[in-house]
C-alpha positions as CSV (number, residue, x, y, z in Angstrom):
1,M,7.3,5.8,-19.1
2,P,7.6,3.4,-16.1
3,Q,10.4,0.9,-16.0
4,W,10.9,-1.9,-13.6
5,K,14.3,-2.1,-12.0
6,G,13.6,-5.0,-9.7
7,K,15.6,-7.7,-8.1
8,T,15.0,-10.3,-5.3
9,E,15.0,-8.4,-2.1
10,G,16.7,-9.2,1.2
11,G,20.4,-8.8,0.4
12,E,23.0,-11.5,-0.1
13,T,23.5,-12.3,3.6
14,N,19.8,-12.7,4.4
15,Q,19.2,-14.8,1.2
16,S,22.0,-17.2,2.3
17,R,20.6,-17.4,5.8
18,L,17.1,-18.2,4.4
19,I,18.4,-21.0,2.2
20,G,20.3,-22.4,5.2
21,I,17.1,-22.3,7.3
22,L,15.0,-24.0,4.6
23,K,17.5,-26.8,4.3
24,R,16.5,-27.8,7.9
25,V,13.0,-26.5,8.5
26,D,9.8,-27.5,6.8
27,I,8.5,-24.6,4.7
28,R,5.1,-24.8,6.2
29,V,6.6,-23.4,9.4
30,I,7.7,-20.4,7.4
31,Y,4.2,-20.1,5.8
32,C,2.8,-19.5,9.3
33,F,4.9,-16.3,9.8
34,L,4.2,-14.8,6.3
35,P,0.8,-13.1,7.1
36,F,2.5,-11.0,9.8
37,A,5.7,-10.3,7.8
38,V,3.5,-9.2,4.8
39,F,1.4,-6.8,7.0
40,Y,4.6,-5.2,8.3
41,Y,6.1,-4.9,4.8
42,L,3.0,-3.2,3.4
43,L,3.2,-0.5,6.0
44,A,6.8,0.2,5.0
45,A,6.3,-0.2,1.2
46,R,3.2,1.9,0.5
47,K,4.3,2.9,-3.1
48,R,4.7,-0.7,-4.1
49,A,1.4,-1.6,-2.5
50,G,-0.3,1.4,-4.2
51,A,0.7,0.1,-7.6
52,I,-1.1,-3.2,-6.9
53,Y,-4.1,-1.4,-5.3
54,R,-4.5,0.7,-8.5
55,Y,-4.3,-2.3,-10.7
56,L,-7.0,-4.1,-8.7
57,R,-9.2,-1.0,-8.3
58,H,-9.0,0.5,-11.8
59,R,-7.9,-2.3,-14.1
60,Q,-9.7,-5.2,-12.5
61,G,-12.7,-3.1,-11.3
62,F,-12.5,-4.2,-7.6
63,S,-14.4,-2.1,-5.0
64,F,-12.3,0.0,-2.6
65,F,-12.6,-2.5,0.2
66,K,-12.0,-5.6,-2.1
67,A,-9.0,-3.8,-3.7
68,C,-7.5,-3.2,-0.2
69,I,-7.9,-6.8,0.9
70,G,-6.8,-8.0,-2.5
71,T,-3.5,-5.9,-2.2
72,Y,-2.7,-7.7,1.0
73,R,-3.6,-11.2,-0.4
74,N,-1.6,-10.4,-3.6
75,H,1.5,-9.7,-1.5
76,L,0.9,-12.8,0.7
77,L,0.7,-15.0,-2.4
78,F,3.9,-13.4,-3.8
79,A,5.7,-14.1,-0.5
80,K,4.5,-17.7,-0.5
81,F,5.6,-18.2,-4.1
82,L,9.0,-16.6,-3.3
83,M,9.5,-19.0,-0.4
84,D,8.6,-21.9,-2.7
85,R,11.5,-20.8,-4.9
86,F,13.9,-20.6,-2.0
87,Y,12.7,-24.0,-0.9
88,V,13.8,-25.3,-4.3
89,Y,17.1,-23.6,-3.9
90,A,17.5,-25.4,-0.6
91,G,17.2,-28.7,-2.4
92,H,13.6,-29.6,-2.0
93,K,12.3,-29.4,-5.6
94,E,10.8,-32.9,-5.3
95,R,8.1,-31.5,-3.0
96,F,6.5,-29.6,-5.9
97,T,4.3,-31.0,-8.6
98,V,2.3,-30.1,-11.7
99,D,-0.2,-32.3,-13.6
100,S,1.7,-34.7,-15.8
101,F,-0.4,-33.8,-18.8
102,E,0.5,-30.1,-18.5
103,R,4.2,-31.0,-18.1
104,D,4.1,-33.3,-21.1
105,V,2.6,-30.5,-23.2
106,V,5.5,-28.2,-22.4
107,V,8.1,-30.9,-23.0
108,K,6.5,-31.6,-26.4
109,Y,7.6,-28.2,-27.6
110,F,11.2,-29.0,-26.5
111,S,11.2,-32.3,-28.5
112,T,11.0,-30.8,-32.0
113,D,13.9,-29.6,-34.3
114,K,12.4,-26.1,-34.4
115,P,13.7,-23.4,-32.1
116,L,11.3,-22.3,-29.3
117,V,10.5,-18.9,-27.8
118,M,8.6,-19.3,-24.5
119,V,7.1,-16.0,-23.3
120,G,6.1,-15.8,-19.7
121,A,5.0,-13.1,-17.4
122,H,5.3,-12.0,-13.7
123,V,2.1,-13.9,-13.0
124,G,2.1,-16.9,-10.7
125,N,5.5,-18.5,-10.2
126,F,7.0,-18.8,-13.7
127,E,10.5,-19.6,-12.7
128,I,9.6,-22.7,-10.6
129,S,8.6,-24.6,-13.7
130,S,12.3,-24.7,-14.6
131,Y,12.9,-27.1,-11.7
132,F,10.1,-29.6,-11.8
133,C,9.7,-30.3,-15.6
134,G,12.8,-32.4,-15.5
135,R,15.8,-32.4,-17.8
136,L,14.7,-30.8,-21.1
137,P,15.4,-32.5,-24.5
138,K,16.8,-29.2,-25.9
139,K,18.7,-26.4,-24.1
140,L,16.6,-23.7,-22.6
141,N,18.2,-20.2,-22.3
142,V,16.6,-18.0,-19.6
143,L,16.9,-14.2,-19.9
144,A,17.4,-12.9,-16.4
145,F,17.8,-9.5,-14.8
146,A,21.5,-8.8,-14.2
147,G,21.0,-6.8,-10.9
148,E,20.5,-9.9,-8.7
149,T,23.0,-10.6,-5.9
150,Q,25.8,-13.0,-6.7
151,Q,24.1,-15.4,-4.2
152,M,20.9,-15.4,-6.2
153,Q,22.6,-15.8,-9.5
154,K,24.7,-18.7,-8.1
155,V,21.8,-20.7,-6.6
156,R,19.5,-20.1,-9.6
157,S,22.2,-21.3,-12.0
158,S,23.0,-24.3,-9.9
159,A,19.3,-25.4,-9.6
160,M,18.8,-24.9,-13.3
161,E,21.9,-26.4,-15.0
162,E,21.0,-30.0,-14.2
163,N,17.8,-29.6,-16.2
164,N,19.7,-28.3,-19.3
165,I,19.0,-24.7,-18.6
166,E,21.4,-21.8,-18.8
167,M,20.8,-18.2,-17.6
168,I,21.6,-15.2,-19.8
169,S,21.9,-11.9,-17.9
170,V,20.6,-8.7,-19.3
171,S,23.7,-6.5,-20.0
172,E,24.1,-2.8,-20.8
173,D,26.1,-3.5,-24.0
174,M,23.1,-5.5,-25.3
175,D,25.2,-8.7,-25.5
176,H,22.2,-10.7,-24.3
177,I,20.3,-9.9,-27.6
178,F,23.1,-11.5,-29.6
179,R,23.2,-14.5,-27.3
180,L,19.4,-15.0,-27.6
181,S,19.7,-14.7,-31.4
182,D,22.5,-17.3,-31.5
183,A,20.4,-19.7,-29.3
184,I,17.4,-19.4,-31.6
185,R,19.6,-19.8,-34.7
186,N,21.0,-23.0,-33.2
187,G,17.6,-24.5,-32.7
188,E,17.6,-24.0,-28.9
189,A,14.8,-22.6,-26.7
190,I,14.7,-19.3,-24.9
191,T,12.4,-17.9,-22.3
192,L,11.7,-14.4,-21.0
193,A,9.1,-12.3,-19.4
194,G,6.9,-10.6,-22.0
195,D,5.3,-8.1,-19.5
196,R,8.4,-6.0,-18.6
197,F,10.5,-3.9,-20.9
198,L,14.0,-2.6,-20.5
199,T,15.6,0.4,-22.2
200,G,17.2,-0.6,-25.5
201,R,14.6,-3.2,-26.5
202,R,11.9,-2.6,-29.1
203,N,8.7,-1.8,-27.3
204,Q,5.1,-1.1,-28.5
205,K,1.9,0.0,-26.8
206,F,-1.1,-2.3,-26.5
207,M,-4.5,-2.0,-24.8
208,F,-4.3,-4.2,-21.7
209,L,-7.0,-4.3,-19.1
210,G,-8.7,-1.3,-20.6
211,K,-5.7,1.1,-20.8
212,E,-2.6,1.3,-23.0
213,A,0.6,-0.3,-21.6
214,V,4.1,-0.9,-23.0
215,F,5.3,-4.4,-23.9
216,P,8.5,-5.6,-25.5
217,T,8.2,-6.9,-29.0
218,G,11.7,-7.3,-30.3
219,I,11.9,-11.0,-29.4
220,Y,9.0,-11.7,-31.8
221,S,11.0,-10.4,-34.8
222,I,13.9,-12.7,-33.9
223,A,11.5,-15.7,-33.5
224,D,9.8,-14.9,-36.8
225,K,13.1,-14.6,-38.6
226,Y,14.1,-18.1,-37.6
227,D,10.6,-19.7,-37.8
228,A,10.6,-20.5,-34.1
229,D,7.6,-21.9,-32.3
230,V,6.3,-19.2,-30.0
231,I,4.3,-20.1,-26.9
232,A,2.9,-18.2,-23.9
233,L,3.4,-20.0,-20.7
234,F,2.2,-19.2,-17.1
235,V,2.7,-21.2,-14.0
236,L,-0.1,-20.6,-11.6
237,G,-0.7,-21.5,-8.0
238,A,-3.3,-24.2,-7.8
239,G,-4.7,-23.4,-4.4
240,K,-2.8,-26.0,-2.3
241,N,0.7,-26.3,-1.0
242,F,3.4,-27.6,-3.3
243,H,1.1,-27.9,-6.4
244,Y,1.0,-25.7,-9.5
245,K,-0.8,-25.7,-12.8
246,I,0.7,-24.7,-16.2
247,H,-1.3,-22.6,-18.7
248,V,0.3,-22.8,-22.2
249,E,-0.9,-21.6,-25.5
250,Q,0.9,-21.4,-28.9
251,I,1.1,-18.0,-30.4
252,T,0.6,-17.9,-34.2
253,I,-0.2,-15.1,-36.6
254,D,-1.6,-14.8,-40.1
255,S,1.0,-15.5,-42.8
256,D,-0.5,-12.7,-44.9
257,I,0.8,-10.1,-42.4
258,K,3.9,-8.4,-44.0
259,G,6.7,-6.3,-42.6
260,R,9.0,-7.0,-39.6
261,E,7.4,-4.5,-37.2
262,E,3.8,-5.4,-38.3
263,R,4.4,-9.1,-37.7
264,A,6.1,-8.4,-34.3
265,R,3.1,-6.3,-33.3
266,A,0.8,-9.1,-34.3
267,Y,2.7,-11.6,-32.1
268,G,2.6,-9.0,-29.3
269,Q,-1.1,-8.5,-29.6
270,K,-1.8,-12.2,-29.4
271,Y,0.4,-12.5,-26.3
272,V,-1.3,-9.5,-24.6
273,S,-4.7,-11.0,-25.3
274,I,-3.6,-14.3,-23.7
275,L,-2.1,-12.5,-20.7
276,E,-5.2,-10.5,-20.2
277,K,-7.3,-13.6,-20.1
278,V,-5.0,-15.2,-17.5
279,V,-4.9,-12.2,-15.2
280,R,-8.7,-11.8,-15.5
281,E,-9.0,-15.4,-14.2
282,H,-6.3,-15.0,-11.6
283,P,-6.2,-11.3,-10.6
284,L,-4.3,-11.8,-7.4
285,Q,-1.4,-13.6,-9.1
286,W,-0.2,-10.6,-11.0
287,F,3.1,-9.4,-9.5
288,N,4.3,-6.3,-11.3
289,F,5.0,-4.1,-8.3
290,Y,5.4,-0.8,-10.1
291,D,3.1,1.6,-12.0
292,F,2.8,-0.5,-15.1
293,W,0.2,1.8,-16.7
294,N,1.6,5.1,-15.4
295,T,-1.6,5.8,-13.5
296,E,-0.5,7.3,-10.2
297,N,-2.8,10.3,-10.7
298,E,-6.0,8.1,-11.0
299,N,-8.5,8.9,-8.3
300,D,-9.7,6.2,-5.9
């Protein structure tokens, strides 16, 4: 069973240098160098590139040539979105925009008394929404991978805290599960990626893009227990610099479904259906750089 172990690459020293550069240099200058950097990176990271190639070739049905070009474009988009995040870390969040209506729809869910579970994915640039939606009416707790460098954890926390956002790191002793439960029980909001699982969480298999894949479902049991609103949210590149669009859908299930596992599975199935629709519409904005379906032996 494949498991993602990712973290933001580059090392603490290089990440600090990049933030320092972006404080003084317009990011569009950096954009100019990305095509060359990505080409070099793909030559050195064939396994990572192979995972995206197989996703485009076998799950999206691209031709061999289109999948090869798509793999390059996918990595180029990821590099651009990553630079956008670092540009925010460097103090330039005012450069980025989303449609006001989309932002208001998201904020509406933070303005009720009910707890909120916001399930994203590694599609588009999910994290950047935390910075341009403004200060939220209720506290948002972000589940984050604990393997990031201290530099990344520091800059992310600093950029988020002014918007009433706190990071919760995944921990081996599963303390993050208790913290998430406490946040929901207190009527707060939590957000996490619904398209990556970690050992120790409840996981179930769903058909996704024509083949079974594993998704985490434990969070849906917690949400259901405390009658939280559950929404799927994706922040997608809108095709021009500094502008994104938000896709948000509420996830509801039939009240007649009984049993904790059955209800969690129903929530998971709804989420997977929404995610599949989004990646069908934006195939190059899927950024799970590992063998998500365990398909390394599939023929070209």
